[in-house]
C-alpha positions in Angstrom: -5.8 -25.7 -5.7 -5.2 -27.6 -2.5 -7.1 -26.8 0.7 -3.8 -25.8 2.4 -2.9 -23.4 -0.4 -6.4 -21.8 -0.3 -6.1 -21.3 3.5 -2.7 -19.7 3.0 -4.0 -17.4 0.3 -7.0 -16.3 2.4 -4.7 -15.7 5.4 -2.5 -13.4 3.3 -5.5 -11.5 2.0 -6.8 -11.0 5.5 -3.6 -9.9 7.1 -2.5 -7.8 4.1 0.8 -9.6 3.3 1.7 -6.9 0.8 2.3 -9.3 -2.1 0.1 -10.4 -4.8 -1.5 -13.8 -4.3 -1.5 -15.8 -7.5 -3.7 -18.8 -8.3 -2.7 -21.2 -11.0 -5.3 -23.5 -12.4 -5.0 -25.4 -15.7 -2.0 -23.3 -16.8 -4.0 -20.0 -16.5 -2.4 -17.6 -14.0 -4.8 -15.1 -12.5 -4.5 -12.6 -9.7 -6.4 -13.0 -6.4 -8.6 -10.1 -7.4 -9.8 -12.0 -10.5 -8.4 -9.2 -12.7 -7.2 -11.6 -15.3 -3.6 -12.6 -16.3 -0.8 -11.4 -14.1 1.6 -9.3 -16.1 4.9 -9.3 -14.4 7.1 -10.4 -11.6 6.0 -9.3 -8.1 9.0 -7.1 -7.8 7.7 -5.0 -10.7 4.6 -4.1 -8.7 1.2 -4.8 -9.9 -0.4 -3.9 -13.2 -1.8 -0.4 -13.5 -4.4 0.9 -15.8 -4.6 -1.2 -19.0 -2.3 -3.9 -17.5 0.8 -1.7 -17.8 3.6 -2.3 -15.3 3.6 0.1 -12.4 6.8 2.2 -12.1 7.8 2.6 -8.5 9.8 5.8 -9.2 6.6 7.5 -10.4 4.3 5.9 -7.7 6.1 6.4 -4.4 4.9 8.5 -1.5 8.3 9.6 -0.2 8.4 10.7 3.5 11.1 13.2 2.6 8.5 15.2 0.7 6.5 16.0 3.9 7.1 17.5 7.3 7.4 14.7 9.9 8.1 17.0 12.8 5.7 17.4 15.8 5.4 18.5 19.4 2.3 16.5 20.2 0.2 13.6 18.7 -2.5 16.0 17.5 0.1 17.5 15.1 0.3 14.2 13.2 -2.0 12.3 10.8 -1.6 8.7 9.7 -0.9 8.2 5.9 0.5 5.6 3.6 4.2 6.2 2.7 6.0 4.0 0.2 5.5 2.3 -3.1 1.9 2.5 -4.3 2.7 -0.3 -6.8 2.8 -2.9 -4.1 -1.0 -3.2 -3.9 -1.4 -2.5 -0.2 -1.6 1.1 1.1 -2.2 0.8 4.8 -1.5 4.1 6.7 1.6 2.8 8.6 3.3 6.2 8.3 2.6 9.6 9.7 3.2 13.2 8.7 2.5 16.6 10.2 -1.2 17.3 9.7 -0.4 20.7 8.1 1.1 18.8 5.2 -2.1 16.7 4.7 -3.4 18.8 1.7 -0.1 18.5 -0.1 -0.1 14.7 0.6 -3.6 14.4 -0.7 -2.7 16.3 -3.9 0.4 14.2 -4.5 -1.5 11.0 -3.8 -4.2 11.9 -6.3 -1.6 12.2 -9.0 0.6 9.2 -8.0 -2.2 6.7 -7.5 -3.2 6.9 -11.2 -2.0 3.7 -12.8 -0.9 2.1 -9.5 -2.2 -1.2 -8.3 -5.4 -1.1 -6.3 -5.1 -1.6 -2.5 -6.1 -5.2 -1.8 -5.4 -5.7 1.8 -6.9 -5.3 5.3 -5.3 -2.7 7.4 -4.9 -3.0 11.2 -6.0 0.0 13.3 -3.2 2.5 13.6 -3.1 5.9 15.4 -0.8 8.8 14.9 1.7 9.6 17.7 4.5 12.0 18.3 7.7 10.6 19.7 11.0 12.4 19.9 9.6 15.2 17.7 8.7 12.8 14.9 5.3 11.7 13.7 4.8 8.0 13.6 1.9 5.5 14.0 1.3 3.0 16.8 -1.3 0.4 17.4 -4.1 1.4 19.8 
């Protein structure tokens, strides 16, 4: 691997580019986590338990499933919303804090078999703007 390719791969891992970084050496393709052979195209998500392909339909935290309404920032809590198969679960979304127990229960079920989170997340804080929960940078 060239020095430039290594720097780019490290940059992606540090900023959490949301895609799998793949190293190819001597015809052996391995993931950046060292988990062994990579099993599918990046659009299929990462491998889940046992190397199975992650199904986005079964592993998505859908914002429509939660109350996003608010009247002040303290009504909101930062969460990950989206496809758990992507391998990066930064809390860029926000829901009403009253729905946090439902969110946690759903997450516990849907995370099973999804790719592990392998990114660095920037600091985000929940906010309430226009009656909707969202996250902003501090």
